[in-house]
One Martini backbone bead per residue (centre of mass of N, CA, C, O) as a GRO file, in nm:
protein
   46
    1UNK     BB    1  -0.988  -0.261   0.758
    2UNK     BB    2  -0.769  -0.252   0.542
    3UNK     BB    3  -0.674   0.030   0.605
    4UNK     BB    4  -0.571  -0.033   0.887
    5UNK     BB    5  -0.363  -0.236   0.791
    6UNK     BB    6  -0.202  -0.038   0.623
    7UNK     BB    7  -0.128   0.157   0.863
    8UNK     BB    8  -0.012  -0.087   1.081
    9UNK     BB    9   0.121  -0.281   0.859
   10UNK     BB   10   0.423  -0.290   0.731
   11UNK     BB   11   0.433  -0.536   0.540
   12UNK     BB   12   0.169  -0.467   0.387
   13UNK     BB   13   0.245  -0.186   0.292
   14UNK     BB   14   0.493  -0.271   0.124
   15UNK     BB   15   0.340  -0.453  -0.065
   16UNK     BB   16   0.143  -0.244  -0.176
   17UNK     BB   17   0.349  -0.044  -0.283
   18UNK     BB   18   0.481  -0.241  -0.481
   19UNK     BB   19   0.220  -0.307  -0.641
   20UNK     BB   20   0.178  -0.016  -0.733
   21UNK     BB   21   0.437   0.018  -0.893
   22UNK     BB   22   0.396  -0.227  -1.090
   23UNK     BB   23   0.074  -0.127  -1.174
   24UNK     BB   24  -0.005   0.177  -1.160
   25UNK     BB   25  -0.130   0.238  -0.874
   26UNK     BB   26  -0.321   0.317  -0.625
   27UNK     BB   27  -0.398   0.246  -0.308
   28UNK     BB   28  -0.706   0.251  -0.343
   29UNK     BB   29  -0.710   0.052  -0.578
   30UNK     BB   30  -0.556  -0.183  -0.441
   31UNK     BB   31  -0.761  -0.224  -0.196
   32UNK     BB   32  -0.979  -0.336  -0.417
   33UNK     BB   33  -0.814  -0.574  -0.485
   34UNK     BB   34  -0.822  -0.908  -0.465
   35UNK     BB   35  -0.519  -0.968  -0.415
   36UNK     BB   36  -0.490  -0.775  -0.167
   37UNK     BB   37  -0.705  -0.905   0.005
   38UNK     BB   38  -0.562  -1.178   0.024
   39UNK     BB   39  -0.298  -1.073   0.143
   40UNK     BB   40  -0.419  -0.962   0.400
   41UNK     BB   41  -0.500  -1.232   0.518
   42UNK     BB   42  -0.215  -1.341   0.523
   43UNK     BB   43  -0.077  -1.113   0.701
   44UNK     BB   44  -0.278  -1.166   0.953
   45UNK     BB   45  -0.223  -1.481   0.997
   46UNK     BB   46   0.108  -1.476   1.042
   0.00000   0.00000   0.00000
């Protein structure tokens, strides 16, 4: 589900990409991170 959100939600994708740049992570690693999962819920509720 979170992978679909990453593919289709531009704002969430931009957030994840920025997070990856700042923390030196891959997208796959970031999508497993608790903070990103929380952000995903926020981006889908808004």
